[in-house]
C-alpha positions in Angstrom: 0.0 0.0 0.0 1.5 3.4 -1.0 1.8 6.3 1.3 -1.2 8.1 0.0 -3.5 5.1 0.6 -2.0 4.6 4.1 -2.9 8.1 5.1 -6.1 8.5 3.1 -7.9 5.4 4.3 -7.7 6.0 8.0 -8.9 9.6 7.5 -11.9 8.5 5.5 -12.8 5.9 8.2 -12.4 8.5 10.9 -14.7 10.9 9.0 -17.4 8.2 8.7 -17.1 7.4 12.4 -17.6 11.1 13.3 -20.5 11.7 10.9 -22.2 8.3 11.3 -22.6 8.2 7.5 -21.4 5.5 5.1 -22.1 4.5 1.6 -24.9 2.2 2.7 -26.6 4.6 5.1 -26.9 7.8 3.0 -30.3 6.6 1.8 -31.3 5.0 5.1 -33.5 6.8 7.7 -34.7 6.0 11.1 -38.2 7.4 11.6 -39.9 7.7 15.0 -43.5 8.6 15.7 -44.7 9.4 19.2 -47.8 10.9 20.9 -46.1 12.5 23.9 -49.3 13.3 25.8 -50.0 16.9 26.5 -48.9 18.6 29.7 -51.9 18.7 32.1 -52.0 18.7 35.9 -54.8 16.1 36.0 -52.2 13.5 35.0 -50.8 13.8 38.6 -47.7 11.6 38.8 -47.7 11.1 35.1 -47.6 14.9 34.3 -45.0 16.0 31.8 -42.6 17.4 34.4 -42.0 13.9 35.7 -41.8 12.3 32.2 -39.8 14.8 30.2 -36.3 13.6 31.2 -37.2 10.0 30.4 -38.7 11.0 27.0 -35.6 13.0 26.0 -33.4 10.1 27.2 -35.2 7.6 25.0 -35.2 9.9 22.0 -31.4 10.4 22.5 -30.8 6.7 22.8 -32.8 5.8 19.6 -31.4 8.8 17.7 -34.0 9.0 15.0 -33.3 11.0 11.9 -36.9 12.2 11.8 -39.4 12.3 14.7 -43.1 13.1 14.4 -44.7 14.1 17.7 -48.4 14.7 18.6 -50.1 16.6 21.4 -47.2 18.6 23.0 -47.7 22.1 24.1 -45.0 24.7 23.3 -43.2 24.1 26.6 -42.9 20.4 25.7 -41.6 21.0 22.2 -39.1 23.4 23.8 -38.1 20.8 26.4 -37.5 18.2 23.7 -35.4 20.6 21.6 -33.3 21.5 24.7 -33.1 18.0 26.0 -32.2 16.3 22.8 -29.3 18.2 21.3 -28.8 18.3 17.5 -32.4 18.6 16.5 -34.6 21.3 15.2 -38.3 21.2 14.4 -41.0 22.7 12.2 -44.6 23.3 13.2 -47.0 25.7 14.9 -49.6 25.3 17.6 -53.1 24.5 16.5 -55.1 27.1 18.4 -53.5 30.3 16.9 -50.9 29.1 14.4 -48.2 30.3 16.8 -47.7 28.9 20.3 -51.1 28.3 21.7 -52.4 24.7 21.9 -51.1 21.4 20.8 -48.5 20.8 18.1 -48.0 18.1 15.5 -44.4 19.0 15.0 -41.6 17.3 13.0 -38.2 17.1 14.5 -35.2 16.4 12.3 -31.4 16.1 12.7 -29.8 19.4 11.9 -26.5 17.7 10.9 -28.2 15.6 8.3 -31.0 17.7 6.8 -31.7 21.1 5.4 -35.3 22.4 5.3 -36.3 23.3 1.8 -39.9 24.2 2.7 -42.5 23.7 5.4 -46.0 24.6 6.5 -49.1 23.7 8.6 -52.7 23.4 7.5 -55.8 22.8 9.6 -58.0 19.8 9.2 -61.2 21.7 8.4 -63.2 23.2 5.5 -60.9 26.2 5.8 -57.4 24.6 6.0 -55.5 27.9 5.7 -57.4 29.5 8.6 -55.4 29.1 11.9 -57.6 27.7 14.7 -60.3 26.4 12.4 -62.2 23.3 13.5 -63.6 20.9 10.9 -66.8 18.9 10.6 -67.9 17.1 13.8 -64.5 17.4 15.5 -64.2 17.9 19.2 -60.9 19.9 18.7 -59.2 21.8 16.0 -56.5 19.6 14.3 -53.5 20.2 12.1 -51.0 18.6 9.8 -47.5 19.9 9.6 -45.3 19.1 6.6 -41.7 19.7 5.7 -39.4 19.1 2.7 -36.1 17.8 4.0 -32.9 17.8 1.8 -30.4 15.1 2.9 -27.1 17.1 2.9 -24.8 14.2 1.8 -26.8 12.9 -1.1 -28.8 16.0 -2.0 -32.0 13.9 -2.2 -35.2 15.4 -0.9 -38.1 13.8 1.0 -41.6 15.0 2.0 -42.6 14.4 5.6 -46.0 15.1 7.0 -47.2 14.6 10.6 -50.8 14.8 12.0 -53.2 14.0 14.8 -56.8 13.1 13.7 -59.7 13.9 16.0 -60.5 11.6 18.9 -64.3 11.9 18.7 -65.5 13.1 15.2 -66.0 10.1 12.8 -66.6 12.5 9.9 -63.7 14.7 11.0 -61.3 11.7 10.9 -62.5 10.6 7.5 -62.5 14.1 6.0 -59.2 14.9 7.7 -57.5 11.8 6.2 -58.9 12.8 2.7 -57.6 16.3 3.1 -54.2 15.1 4.1 -53.9 13.0 1.0 -55.2 15.8 -1.1 -52.7 18.3 0.3 -49.9 15.7 0.1 -50.6 15.3 -3.6 -50.5 19.1 -4.1 -47.3 19.7 -2.1 -45.0 16.7 -2.4 -43.6 17.6 -5.8 -42.8 14.0 -6.8 -40.6 13.4 -3.8 -40.7 10.3 -1.6 -43.3 10.7 1.2 -43.3 9.8 4.9 -46.6 10.2 6.8 -46.6 9.9 10.6 -49.3 10.4 13.2 -51.9 9.5 15.7 -54.9 8.6 13.6 -57.3 7.8 16.5 -58.6 4.9 14.5 -57.4 1.4 13.7 -56.5 -0.1 10.3 -60.0 -1.4 9.9 -61.5 2.1 9.8 -62.0 4.4 6.8 -59.2 6.9 7.5 -56.7 4.0 7.1 -58.3 2.9 3.8 -58.3 6.5 2.5 -54.6 6.9 3.3 -53.6 3.5 1.7 -56.0 3.7 -1.3 -54.1 2.6 -4.4 -55.7 5.3 -6.6 -54.3 8.2 -4.6 -51.9 10.6 -6.2 -49.4 9.5 -3.6 -49.8 5.8 -2.8 -48.8 5.1 0.9 -48.3 1.8 2.7 -48.2 1.0 6.4 -44.6 0.4 7.4 -45.6 -2.3 9.9 -47.2 -4.2 7.0 -44.3 -3.5 4.7 -41.8 -4.8 7.3 -43.4 -8.3 7.4 -41.4 -10.5 9.7 -39.1 -7.6 10.5 -42.0 -6.0 12.5 -41.7 -6.4 16.3 -43.2 -5.2 19.6 -46.7 -5.2 21.0 -49.8 -5.2 18.8 -51.0 -1.9 20.1 -49.8 1.7 20.5 -52.3 3.4 22.8 -52.3 2.1 26.4 -53.5 4.9 28.7 -51.4 5.3 31.8 -50.7 2.6 34.3 -53.9 1.8 36.1 -56.1 3.2 33.4 -59.3 1.4 32.4 -58.7 2.1 28.7 -58.2 -0.9 26.5 -55.0 -0.9 24.4 -55.5 0.1 20.8 -53.4 0.2 17.6 -54.0 3.7 16.3 -50.6 5.2 15.6 -48.9 4.7 12.2 -46.0 5.4 10.0 -46.8 5.3 6.2 -44.3 5.6 3.3 -44.5 5.8 -0.5 -43.2 3.2 -2.8 -39.7 4.6 -3.0 -38.9 3.3 0.5 -38.0 -0.2 1.4 -38.8 -1.0 5.1 -35.9 -2.6 6.9 -37.6 -2.9 10.3 -40.5 -1.7 12.4 -40.8 -1.6 16.1 -43.5 -0.6 18.5 -41.3 0.3 21.5 -42.7 -1.0 24.8 -41.4 1.6 27.2 -43.9 0.8 30.1 -41.2 -0.2 32.5 -41.1 0.9 36.1 -43.6 3.0 38.0 -43.5 5.9 35.5 -44.7 5.5 31.9 -43.3 8.0 29.5 -46.6 8.6 27.7 -50.0 7.1 27.3 -48.9 6.0 23.8 -46.0 3.8 22.8 -43.5 5.1 20.2 -43.1 3.6 16.8 -39.7 3.3 15.2 -39.0 2.2 11.7 -35.9 2.1 9.5 -36.5 2.7 5.8 -34.2 3.0 2.8 -34.7 4.8 -0.4 -34.5 2.4 -3.3 -34.1 5.0 -6.0 
């Protein structure tokens, strides 16, 4: 081996070790989805102030490239940003389009991505009107989207995150349809990732609308795509320990056909006396195939 090769190879290996990027991982992304549960005093020992350190610790340990979160108030979004270094987020609160109310924010690794464009729309008949509530919904709901450019490869992906209504059947159905309509208008031919708490299982109409094969953007449930590589419990909503709520599978990550799913995990983080949320996080590893 000549002198150039002796000096060059270790330098390249060191660079890859520092950046965490190699030839196989440039097109590979770890995506995490988690309803963090809003910060309310009624939760008592499960209130956010007791959970936030554990939430941040788990996110740091998993180190997702992209993280969709539902329900956090502004203080919770800020806590995650401060507690998990190296991330930024896009999104606004649903009540006023600023800082009032819950977010459906998208966090991303600053070292890996550059934001090309982003926005939030309301799941209502007037999606551009901040605070608007749609159909029979109990609450106003939003979807936040972002176009992320991977710095190493220059490839762009479209990510959208949402939280459908807990009570309004029509609101969930119309909200899912609006999300797919807007995605078709905004994605610009890019690969798509959709995360969220859909408040409905895979047997309900919102799921069928999102995965309808005639959509402008055809999406597939990553747990289904993962096949034998899917692991974890068969539910995502648990309520807190001691709750009478029955576990439900209502949180999903969907991707377009450009992604191959390497693995899918529903992370069971219900250990100890303190549960980190009333939902379990989903973690999937996907890879662009073209």
